[in-house]
N, C-alpha and C positions, 0 to 999 in steps of 0.2 A: 504494500500500500504506500502511496506517495503523499507528500504534503500537498501537492497540487490537487489531488483528489479530494482531500479534506477541505481545502479552500473552495473548490467548486461545489462541494456538498453544502457548505455554509451559504454560498451564494444562492443555490437552488432553494434551500429551506428558508433562507432570508426572504426571497421573493414571495414564496408561498405564505409566509407569516404576514408579510405586508398585505397580501390579498385577503388573508383571513381576518386581519384587523380591520381592513376596509369593509369587509362583509359584516362584521359585528356592528360597525358604525352605521352602515346602511340600514340595518334592521331597527335600530333605535328609534328613528323618527316615525316609522310606520306603526310600531307597537305603542309608543308613548302617545302619539297624536290620535290614533284611531281607537286604541283600547283604553287610554287614560292611565293615570298614575297607579290606580288601584289594581287593575288587571295586569298591567306591566309588572307590578310588584309580585303578583302571583306567578307570572312567567319566570321571574328571577328565582323564586322559591323552587320552581321545578328544577332548574339547573343546579341549585344548591343541594337539593336532595339527591340528585344523581351523583353529585360530587362526593357525598358522604357514603353512599351505598357501594359504588363501584370499587373503591379500594379494598373493601372487605371481600367482595365476590372474587376479585382477580387473584387474591392470595399473593400479590406481588410477582406473579409469574411472568407477565409481559416484560417487566423490568429485568428479571433474571435472564430471560432469553436474549435481551439486548446485550447484557454483560457477558454471557457465557457462549452464545452461538458463534461470535467472531473468533473465538479461540479453538473451535472445533473444525476439522477439515473434512471428516467423513460425512457426506450429505445424507447417507442412509441412516447414520446414527442420529443426525439432527432430526430427520423425519420421524424416527421412533420417539425421540424426546418431545417433539412438537405434538404428536398424537396424544401422548400421555398428558401433556399440559392442557391441551384443548379439552380433553375428557374431564379433567378436574374442574376447570372453570365452567364447563357445561353443567355439571352437577350442581355446583354452588349457585350458579345463576338461576337455574330452574327452581331450586328450593327457595331462594330469596324472592323471586318474582311471584311464585305461587302463594307464599305466605302473605305478601303485600296485597295481592289481588283478592285473596279470600277474606282478609281482615283489613279493609281499607279505612275504616272509620278512625283508627288510631292516628294515622298520619293526617287524614283529612281534618280532624278536629284540632290537631296540634299545630299544623302548618298552613293548611289550605282553607281554613275557615269553613269547614264542613263540605267542601266540594269533592264528594266521593268519586265522581267520574274522572276527575283529574288524577287521582291516585291509581285508579284501575288502568288508565292509559299509561301512567308512569311505570306501572309494574311490567307491562309489555316492553316498554322502551328500555327499561333497565336491563332486561335479558339481552336484547339486541345490541345495546351499547357495550356490554361486557364482552360479548363474543366478537364484535367488531374490533375491539382493541387487541384481542389476542391474535387475530389474523393479520391485521395491518402492521403489527409490530415486526412481523417477519421481514418486511421490506426494509425497515429501519435496521434490524440486526444484520442483514446482508448488505447494508449500505447502498440500497437501491433508492436513493433519495428522490430521484426524478419521478419514479413511479409513485412513491409515497406522497410526494407533493401534489401530483396530478389528482390522485384519489381524494386527498383531503380537500383540496380547493374545489373540485367538482362537486363533492358531497355537500360542502358548506353552502355554495351558491345555489345548488338545487334545493336545499332546505329553505333558504331564504326566499327564493322565487315562489315555491309552493306555499310557504307560510304567508307571505304577503298576499298572494292570490286568494287564499282561503279567508284571510282576515278581511280583505276588501269585499269579498262575496258575502260577508256577514256571518261567517262561522266563528268569529271571535277567537278567544284564547284557546278553546278546544281545537279549532282548526289549525292554529299554529303548532300545537303540540302534536297533533296527528300528522302534520307535515314532516316533523322530525322522525316519527315512527316509520312512516312509509319510506322516506329516503334512506334512512339508516338500515332498514330491512333489505332494501334493494342493494345497498352497499355490501351487506353481509353475503348475499348470494354471489355477487361479483368476486368478492375476496375468496370465497370458498373455491370458485372455479380457478382463479389465478394461482392460489396456493397449491391446489391439487396438481397443477402442472409443474410446480417447483419441488414439492416434497411429497413423498409417497406416504399416505396415511396407513397406519398399521393398528393392530389390536393394542389398546393401551396397556402399558406396563408401568404400574405406579412405582415400582422399585427404581425406575429410571429417573424419577422426579426428585429424589432426595437432594441432589445438588442444587436444584432450582428452588425447592422449598426452603432449604437452608439459607439461601440468598434472599429469597423473596418474602418469606413470612415476617422477618423483622421489619420489612418495609410497610407492613399493614399499619402499625401504629404511627409510622412516619407519614404515610398517606393520609391517615385520619387527622393527624396533627396539621398537615398541610391544608387540608380542607378547613379545619377549625380556624387556622390563621387567615386563610384567603376568602372564606365564605361565611363563616359563622356570624360575622358582623351583620350580614343581611337578614339572617334568621332572627338574631336578637333584636335588630331594629324592628322587624315585623312583630316580634313578641311584645316589645315594650311600647312601640309607637304606632304599629299598624302597617298594612301593606302599602298604603300611599307613600309613607316615608321611605320604604324600600325603593319605590319608584323615583323618589327625589334623589336618593343616594347613588343608585347604581349607574345611571348614565355618566355622572362625573367620575365615578370609580373606573368605569370602562375606558373613557377617553383619557383620563390621567395615566392609566397603566398601558395604553395601547402600544406605544413604541418600546418602552422598557420590557414589557411582557413579551413582545414579539422577539426582541433580541435574546431574552432569557430562554425562550422556547427553542430558538435556533441552537443555542449552546447545548441544551439538554438533548435534543434529537441527534445532532451531528457529533458533538464531542464525546458523548458517552461511549459509543462503539469505536470511534477513532482513537481516543485516548487508551482504550482497552488494548487495541492492537499495538499501538506504539509502546505501551507499557510491557506487554508480553515480549516484544522484540527488543527491549532494552534501548528504546529511542527516547529517553527522557528529555534530551536537548530539544527535540522537535516539540514536545509538549510544552516546554517552557517558552519557546518562541511563539507558539499559538496563544498561550496565556498572555504574554506581554502585549501582543498585537490586539487581542480581544479587549483587554482592559483599556488600552488607549483609544480605540475606536468607539468603544461603548461610552467612555467619558465624553468624547466629542459629541456623539449623537445625543446622549441624555442631557447634556448641558444646553444644547440648542432646543431640545424639546421642552425643558423646564422653562426657559425664557419664553418660548412660544405660548405655553399654557398660562403663564403668569399674565401675559398681555391679552391673549385672545381667547382664553378658556371660556369666559362668560358669553362672548359673542358666538362661539361655536355651539355652545349649549342652546342658545336662543334659536340658532338655525336648525339644529337637529331635534330639539325637544320642545316642550311647552314652556311658557313664561314662568310657571310655578316651579318647574324643575330647574330652570336657569337661575332663578332667584335663590332657591334653597340649596342647589348642588354645586355652585361655582367654586366655593372654597374647597370642596372635596377634590377637585381636579388638582389643585396645587399640592395638597397633602399626598395624593396618590402618585403624583409624578416623582416626589421624593421617595416614596415607597418603592416605586419601580426601579429607581436607581439602586437602592439597597438590594432588591431582589435579584437584579442582573448580576451584580458583583458576587452575591452569595452563590448563585447558580453556577457561575464559572468555577469558583474555588471549591465548591462541594463535589466537583468531579474528582478531585484528589482523594476525597474520602471514599468514593466508589472504587477508585483504583486499589485501595487497600482492603476492599471488601468489608469495610466497617459500617455496614448498613444499620447496625444497632446504634451506632454513634449518631448517624443522621436522624434516626428515630428519636433519640434522646434530645437532640437539638430542637427538633420540631415540637416535641412535647413541652419543652421549656417555653418556647415561643407561644404555643397554644395556650398554656396556662396563663401567661402574661396577657395574651389577647382576650381570652374569655373573661378573666378577672377585670381587665380594664374596660371591656365593653359593658359588663354588668354594673360597674361602678360609674362610668361616665355617660352612657347613653341616656339613662333616665334624668341625668342632671343637665347635660349640655347638648343632647340630641345627636344627630348624625355626625357632627364634628367630633364628638367623643370617639365614635367608631373609627374615624379617619386617623385621629391622633394615636389611638391604640395600635392600629395596623402599622404605622410608621415605626413605633417603638419595637414591635414584635420582629419586623424584618431587620432592624438595626442589630438586634440581639443575634439573629441568625448569621448576619454578615460577619460580625465580630468573631463568633465561634468558628465559622468555616475558615476564615482567613487565618486565625490563630493555629488551627490544625494544619493547614496547608504549609505554612511557613515553618512550623516545628518539625514536620515529617519529610519535607522535600527541600532541595536546594534551589528554591525559586529566587530569581533575580528580576526585579521589575523596576525600570527607571521611571521616576515620576517628576523629572526636572521640568517637564512641560506644563505642570499644574498651574504655576503662577501666570503663564501666558494664557492658559485656558480660562482662568478666572478673569483676567483683563479683557479677553475677547468677549466673554459673556456680559461684563459690565458695559463695554463699548456697544454691544448689540442692543442692550436695554436702552441706552441713551439714544441710539439711532431710531429704534422703534418708537420711543416716546416722542421724538421729533416728528417722524412722519405721521403719527396719529394726531398730534396736536397742531401741526403746521401744514400738513397735506391732507386736510379733512375730506377732500374730494375723491380720494382713492378708496375703492371698495376693499373689504377685509382681505380677500384673497390676494390682492396686489400688495397689501401691507405685509402679509405673511411671506410672500415671494421675495420682496425687497429685504425683509429682515433676515430671512434664511440666506439669501445671497451675500449680504453684508457679513454675516457670521462666517460662512464658509470661505469667503475671500480673506477675511482677517486670519483665519486658521492657516491659510496658505502663505500670506504675507509674513506672519510671525514665525513661520516655519515650524509650527506645531507638528505637522506631518512632514517628514523629511523626504527628500528625493529618493533615497535608497529604499524607504518603506513603500513609496508608490511604485518604484521599479520592481520591488519584491512581489507586491500584489499582482502587478501586471504579468510577471513571469509565471505566477501560480495559475492565473486564469488563461494563460496562453496567448497573451497579447503583447 
């Protein structure tokens, strides 16, 4: 495997994440303006519930396959292992979905304000989603990122198109949820056909899954803790303040995290299998180079994004949502942009914990963060509302960042130059001053022109101050074949 391949994978997944982020933003105005804050809040609760259920059902096995498959060379052996993994997840997903479908009132009364039909549809969707993730992870494990990206993007935009159509036709929230069920079910059929051409399915042999369960099961509390940190705020907002306030909070959260979350997901999907191969081949120097470049470009991108949401966040919310959401949710964008910065850095350095197979340590880090998050939400949401949830989320991710960075530097000989930080801070302040000028003295320009001019000024300043060096640009060009 070459470094050039890794950079290309990052580019492919990066483009797909941009498209997926845009897709999420596209859906917001349709759901908020047609359904209203209340039903949009229930829609968010559906996603939050899926988030807590799927980690338990999956048993951490998809993550284990991403870590372990790249180190195996015998395709027949991988096929046997995959058959056993699929069987285990099939059993757990059937059991969970059946229980939820037969006893829907528990979830309906606790989260969905008595809407039993939502829970029953959710039970079906939960089964499909769990199986989808098992199958699609194979492409990630084999580093077939182009196929992976095409499947994900096509699925997401199909979901949106069908959901928007059904909502406009008057089917409301139920129509939007059914759109996800139908499209994901179709994806599952496509994945089964594609994977059957790649791996031969065999009779499950559960004895073969010991290695995967040993790696994956410790990730269950980690996944649950991830959910508690990233999603429980919306459930607790719904519990304390009602579904409408979830609707106020979520658009700002989504927009604030859009770019940082995209970058973090690129790191997770590409670097986990790539770092595993480099580590097995004793190519640590390559890992360190990728880490250094990733930190630098992430800081450049996240700084620009923070400046952007600081000046234009409220205007963007007014365009994509309702006036009530813009009024109540603007400050959330600023907090979540900071959260996204912490999350991206954590994601990068947590790959080093994966290299050591210290999944229990990752779980403990997330459990600490989830305790802080839940405690903070319970304490602050009733007192200062949705801003309390945003503050708590920032603190939780800061804790994760500090723990991951501390582990990485203690256990690996990582060297990262940060001499460009003062220049980056100067560039950010200069851009703020420039944007302030064009907003106040060039009032005739529409917002998209202001954003374009501000971004151009920032990027030009980065080049003039030589924050990005010629050899770095040349290196990236050589990696992508230009």
